[in-house]
N, C-alpha and C positions, 0 to 999 in steps of 0.2 A: 316764662316759656310755656307754651301750650303742651298739655299732657299727650294730646293726640300726635303732635309733631314729634315729641320725644319718643313715643312708642313707635312711630313710623321709622325714625332713625335707627332705633334698636332692631327692628325687623329687617330693615335694609342692610344693616351691619351684619346681622346673623346670616342673611342670604348670601352676602359677599363672602363671609367666612366659609360657609358650606361649599360655595362654588370654588373658592380657592383650594380648599381641602380636596374636593373632587378632582380638580385640575391637577394638583400635585400627585394624587394617587394614580391618575391616568398616566402622567409623565413617568412616574417611577415604575409603573407596570411595563410601559414601552421600553424603558431602559433595561429592566430585568429581562424582558423577552429578547431584546437585541443582544445582550451579553450572552444569554443562553444559546441563541442562534449562532453566534460566532465562536464561543469558547466552551460550550457545554460538551458532554459526552457524545451527543449526537449533533454537534455543531458543525459549522462550515469548515473550520480548520481541521477537525478530526476527520471529516469526510474527505478532504483533499489529501490528507496523510494516508488514509486507508486506500483511496483510489490509486495513489502513487505506488503503494505497496502491492496492490492487486496487479497493476501493470508489470511491476518487476517480477512477481511470482509467475504470471502468465508467460513472460518472456523466458524465465528459467525453465518452466515446464516444457515449452516448445524446444528449447535447447536440449534438455534431457531426453525428450522424445526422439529427437534426431540422433543423439548419441546412442540411445537404446536400439534404434533401428540399425545403426551401423554395427553395433556389437552383435546383434542377432544375425545379421548378414555374415559377419566374420565367423561366428560360431558355426553357422550352416556350411560355410565354405570349408572350414577346418574338418567338419565331420564327413562331408561328401566328396571333397576334392583332395586326393592325396598329394597332387602337385602343389596345391596351395599350402597344405599342412607342412610339406617339406620346405617350401620357400619361407614360410613363417618361422619354422624352427631354425633355419640357417640365418635369417636376418635378425631375429629377435634374441636368439640364445647362442648364436655362434656355433651351432652344431655342424658336424660334418660326417660324411659316410666313412666307414673304415678305409684307411689308406689314403684319404684326402688330407690335404694340408690347407690351413686357413691363414692367409696373410692379412693382418689388420694394420692399417696406417692411422696415425693420429691426425686428426683434422686440425690444421693451424691456420 
């Protein structure tokens, strides 16, 4: 066997090994990046979960804002309108003026 030919085969074999190692490292890097993109702390699944949570909280904030506005309106009416305050006291607490009788019926 020719020593030049043997040396050439060894060089070609080393080049193939280096290419294979480089290829494997690149593939492993892509796999690592893909897993991080999907499952990492800043990954796609976490993003979708946080996005859903954000929408839920925004909806709740809107609902609480409406409820807050309603309560503020009710407080203003109770402070400024004696008729409304009397109506509220009668309906919510069953209060009556002196000498009045209240008849309550069970709803069935």
